[in-house]
C-alpha positions in Angstrom: 0.0 0.0 0.0 1.3 3.5 -0.9 1.2 5.3 2.5 1.2 8.7 0.8 -2.0 8.3 -1.2 -5.5 7.6 -0.1 -6.4 4.3 -1.8 -9.5 4.4 -4.0 -10.4 0.8 -4.5 -9.4 -2.8 -3.8 -7.9 -4.5 -0.8 -5.8 -1.5 0.1 -9.0 0.7 0.3 -10.7 -1.9 2.5 -7.7 -2.0 4.9 -7.4 1.8 4.9 -11.2 2.1 5.6 -11.0 -0.5 8.4 -8.0 1.3 10.0 -9.7 4.7 9.7 -12.9 3.4 11.2 -11.0 1.7 14.1 -9.2 5.0 14.7 -12.5 6.9 14.7 -14.0 4.4 17.0 -11.1 4.8 19.5 -11.5 8.5 19.5 -15.3 8.4 19.8 -15.2 5.9 22.7 -12.4 7.7 24.6 -12.9 11.5 24.2 -12.5 12.2 28.0 -9.4 10.0 28.1 -7.9 12.0 25.2 -8.8 15.3 27.0 -7.1 14.0 30.1 -4.0 12.9 28.2 -3.5 16.5 26.9 -4.7 18.2 30.0 -2.4 20.8 31.6 -3.2 24.2 32.9 -1.4 25.9 30.0 -2.9 23.7 27.4 -6.4 24.1 28.8 -6.1 27.9 28.4 -4.6 27.5 24.9 -7.2 25.2 23.4 -10.0 27.0 21.6 -8.0 30.1 20.9 -4.7 31.5 19.7 -4.8 29.2 16.6 -5.2 26.1 18.7 -8.0 23.5 18.1 -11.1 23.7 20.3 -11.6 21.8 23.5 -13.9 19.3 21.7 -12.3 16.1 20.5 -13.5 15.6 16.9 -11.9 14.3 13.7 -11.4 16.0 10.4 -11.1 13.6 7.5 -11.3 15.8 4.4 -13.2 14.8 1.2 -10.8 12.1 -0.1 -10.9 10.0 3.1 -14.6 10.7 3.7 -15.3 9.4 0.2 -13.4 6.2 0.9 -15.1 5.7 4.2 -18.6 6.6 2.9 -18.2 4.3 -0.2 -18.4 7.3 -2.6 -16.6 7.8 -5.9 -13.3 9.5 -5.3 -12.5 12.5 -7.4 -9.9 12.3 -10.1 -6.7 14.0 -9.1 -5.2 16.8 -11.2 -1.8 15.8 -12.5 0.4 18.9 -12.2 3.0 17.6 -14.6 1.2 19.2 -17.5 1.2 22.7 -15.9 4.8 22.6 -14.5 7.3 22.9 -17.4 10.3 21.4 -15.5 8.5 18.4 -14.1 8.8 15.2 -16.1 7.2 12.8 -13.6 3.6 12.4 -12.4 2.9 14.9 -9.6 -0.6 14.8 -8.4 -2.5 17.5 -6.5 -3.0 16.8 -2.8 -6.2 14.8 -2.3 -6.8 15.6 1.3 -7.8 18.8 3.0 -6.1 20.5 5.9 -8.3 21.9 8.6 -6.3 23.7 11.2 -9.3 24.0 13.6 -9.5 20.2 14.1 -7.8 18.5 17.1 -7.5 15.2 15.3 -7.1 15.3 11.5 -6.1 13.2 8.5 -3.3 15.2 6.9 -2.3 13.6 3.7 -0.7 10.4 4.9 -1.4 10.2 8.6 -3.7 11.0 11.4 -2.4 13.9 13.4 -3.4 14.8 17.0 -3.0 18.5 17.2 -4.5 19.2 20.6 -1.3 18.4 22.5 0.6 21.4 23.9 3.9 22.3 22.4 5.7 21.9 25.7 4.1 18.6 26.5 6.0 15.4 26.4 4.1 13.4 23.7 5.0 9.9 25.0 1.9 9.6 27.3 -0.4 11.1 24.7 1.0 8.6 22.1 0.6 5.7 24.5 -3.0 6.7 25.1 -3.7 6.9 21.4 -2.0 3.5 20.8 -3.7 1.8 23.7 -7.2 3.0 22.6 -6.6 1.9 19.0 -5.3 -1.5 20.2 -8.4 -1.9 22.3 -10.6 -1.2 19.3 -8.5 -3.6 17.1 -9.1 -6.3 19.8 -12.8 -5.6 19.7 -12.8 -6.1 15.9 -10.8 -9.3 16.2 -13.3 -10.7 18.8 -16.2 -9.8 16.6 -14.5 -11.6 13.6 -13.8 -14.6 15.8 -17.5 -14.7 16.8 -18.5 -15.0 13.2 -19.3 -11.5 12.2 -18.3 -10.4 8.7 -15.8 -7.7 8.1 -18.5 -5.8 6.1 -21.0 -5.8 8.9 -18.4 -4.7 11.4 -17.3 -1.9 9.2 -20.9 -0.8 8.6 -21.5 -0.8 12.4 -18.3 1.2 13.0 -19.3 3.6 10.3 -22.7 4.3 11.8 -21.3 4.6 15.4 -18.5 7.1 14.4 -20.5 9.6 12.4 -20.8 11.9 15.5 -17.1 12.3 15.9 -16.5 13.4 12.3 -16.5 17.2 11.8 -15.1 18.8 8.7 -16.4 22.3 9.6 -14.9 25.3 11.5 -14.1 24.3 15.0 -14.0 28.0 16.0 -17.6 28.6 15.0 -19.6 29.6 18.1 -22.3 27.1 17.1 -19.9 24.1 17.1 -20.1 23.4 20.9 -23.9 23.3 20.7 -23.8 20.9 17.7 -21.1 18.8 19.4 -23.3 18.4 22.5 -26.3 17.4 20.3 -24.0 14.8 18.7 -23.1 13.4 22.2 -19.5 14.6 22.2 -17.8 15.7 25.4 -17.6 19.5 25.5 -15.1 20.7 28.1 -16.6 24.0 29.3 -14.3 24.6 32.2 -12.4 27.4 30.5 -15.1 28.7 28.2 
């Protein structure tokens, strides 16, 4: 699998979709744990302002990843080779979006947790993320061992993770209200 491109079809797309759904499930099921992992007085004050993501754990996927997860047709990428005179190789336009107001985003070839403070040691935060993803992987393995099909598990994960997906403006004053309606944890301590 090419780790730098979102796969559009085939086994790579299925594995990519499964991993993305497992990642979304880990976040959806552990929002307070993630907030605790990044919690410090300085970071609590930073979140939600000064170009930092809001205090609401949500995930920005962008259109390319959303299309794969939602089983929609992916858009054809523009090959920049034709418009750049000194480029003799295929160079495709980026097929993911970048949303700087999201605490957890897919950014081209990886998921990125942006809510951590710059002075924080990331080891505990990374251990938290790894442990929650491992827990979700174990749940999927158990379900497979119990006879469920991969397709039914992915459909279930898809429906259960819709609430955590937010591709909008995290700074919008209506987002905390919408997040609460979605059942997301909204940290109002410093609001």
